[in-house]
N, C-alpha and C positions, 0 to 999 in steps of 0.2 A: 504493500499499499503506499502510496506517496502523498504528502501533505504539500499543497499547493499554497504557497504564501503569496500576498501581494494581488490577489483576485480584485479586480476593479468591479470597480463597480457599484350531505343533503342539504339542499339551501335553506337559510333560516328566514322565513316569510315575514318575521317581524323587524328584520334588520332596517327596512326602509320604510316601516309604517308602524311607529311607536306612538301608543296612545299619549295625548297630552295629560291626561290624570295620572297622578303618581300611583295611586292604586292599581291602575290597569297596567302598570309597567313592572308590577311585582310579580315574580314567579310564586306558584302555590306555596304557602307555608313560610314566606319571606317577610321581613319587616325592613323598613328604611331606616338605613344608619347615617347618622351625621358624624363626620370624621371617618378615620381610617383605622380601626383597630389591628394591632400587631398579632398575627396569628401564624405560627409554624411549628414544626417538629424538630428538636434538638437546637444545638447552639447556632449563633451567627457565624459564618465563617470569615476568616481574614482574608481581604482582597489583597492580593500580591500581583500588581500589573505586570511585573516581568516574567511571570510563571503562567499568567492566564492565557487560555487559548480555546477558542470556539470550534468544535468538530462536527462535521457531517460525513457520517460512514454507515456502513451496512450496505442495503441494497441500491447503491448509487447507480446512475445510468453508464457511468463509465468505469464503473469496477474501483474507483480510486477513493481514498478518503482526502476530504477538503479541510483546510485548517485556516484559521485567521488569527493572529494574535491581537491584542486588546487595540492597539493603534489602528490596525488594519479593519477591524470590525466597526469601529466607531466612525470610519471614514466612509462605511457604506451608507447609500442613500436614506436620508431621515424622512421619517414619515410620522403623520400624528392620526390618532383614531379617537374619537369620542365613543366611549362605551361605558355601559354598566359592568359592575363586577358583582356576582352572586356568591356568596359564601355557603358552603353546605352547613354552617353552623346557624344559618337561618337569618344573616344580615346581608342587604343589598345597598351598594353605594352606586348612585346614579350619576350619570354625565361627566365622568372622568376623562380627562384628555390624555391619553397614552402616547408618548413620542418614543421612536427607536427604529427599528428595521423590520420590515414587514415578513411575515413568514413567506409570503411570495417572493420576495426578494431572494431568500435563501434557496427556495424552490427553483428560482431560474438560474442562480449562479451555481448551484449544485443539485442539479435535478435527479429525481429518484428513477430507479429503474421502472420499466412499464409494468412490471409484475407487482410492485410495491403496493401495498393496501394500508398499511398502518405506520406510525412512527412512535418510537419511544423517545421521550425528551428526558436527557440526563443532567442532573444537576449536581452540587457539592454533595460530598459524604456518601455517593453512590444513590442518592434519592432519584426517583424515576416517575414519569407519567405517561401511560400510553393513549393514544390519540388515533381515531381513524383518520387516513390520509385527507379526506374530505374536510373534516373540521379543522385540520392543521393548515390547509390551503385556503380557508375562508379568507376573504379580503380584509377582515377585521381582526385577524390573528396577528400578533405582534409581539417581538422580542423587545420589551420596554426597557429603556434607559432612564426615561422621565416620566413624571405625572404631572400635569398641569403646569408644564413648563419648567418644572424644578427636577434636578437630579433625584433619582431615588435615594432614600437613605438605606443603610446596610440592613437595618430591621426589616425594610420592605423588598428587598431583593437585590440592592447594589451589589455588582454593575449591571446585572441582567435578570430580568424575570420574563416569563412568557404570560401573556395575557391572550385567552381565548374566550372572548365575551360570550359566545353561544353555549358555553358549557360551566358547570360550577368552577369556582375558582382553584380547587385543588387539581385541576388539569392544567394549570399554568404555574409551573414550579418557580420558585424563587433561586437565584444563584445559579443560572442555567450555565451549562458548559458544552452542550452538543446535543445533536439530534441523529438517531440511529433509523434508518428507513427499514421497514421489515415487510416480508412477504407473507406473513401470518401474524396474527394478533397475539400479543403476550401481556399479561397484567403487569402493572406498575406497582409502586409502593403502597400505596393506599388500597388499590385494586386488589391486592393480595390480601389485605387485612379488612376485607368486609365493605369496602365501598362499591358503588355501582361502576361496571366497566365503562359505560358511556357518559353519564354523568350530565344528561340535559335537565337544566332547571324548570323548564316549562312543563316537563312531564314529571317532576319531582323524583329524577331518578338518583336517589341518594345511597341506597345500600344494595349490596350484592342479591340479598333475598328478593328484591324486587324484580331481578333480570329475567326475562323471558328467553325463549329459543333464539338462538343467534346473537344475543346481546354481548357475548364474550366467551372465552376459552373457560373450560371447567376449572373450578377451584381445588 
């Protein structure tokens, strides 16, 4: 596998038609949150820019591993997305502006093989979250470095966290370090510990006991 440094460079029907009333924008069982609570498992990692690297590997189209150091990654095209954040602990934060690198940018620079169906997003300490490729490729999925124009704090995921607005927030890990393209689904950290494999907040897919046929690999 070769690391290349210096690279330049199912649809959500609600995405473009969000009701104006706040209550109508909250998925089932959620409550509106003022402020942004800190929620995560384990300690906050120390950021070492000289050692930091973002990797895309697994079932890539060219069979290679693609890597960016921190300087290279932050030089990628910057985009913003205004989107809600729905935590499985039942709070929702509305209309946050997330800034960073779109997942679609990563897909274009390091495309998956045609047979890829899922991704595993890897973060510090071996934490992982699995996603269907279609959810990862959604135009609003973003590797965020900023919220509301300000750099993320370490507690909220600096230097990089994934935001997947169409799914519960645990599907977007903090302190992301890479993406693995997969040709078959595999459960991530919380999905192995009783959380729903898909995690659609509008279907209130919180826990694995709610899964139906085809929702995920066997536990």
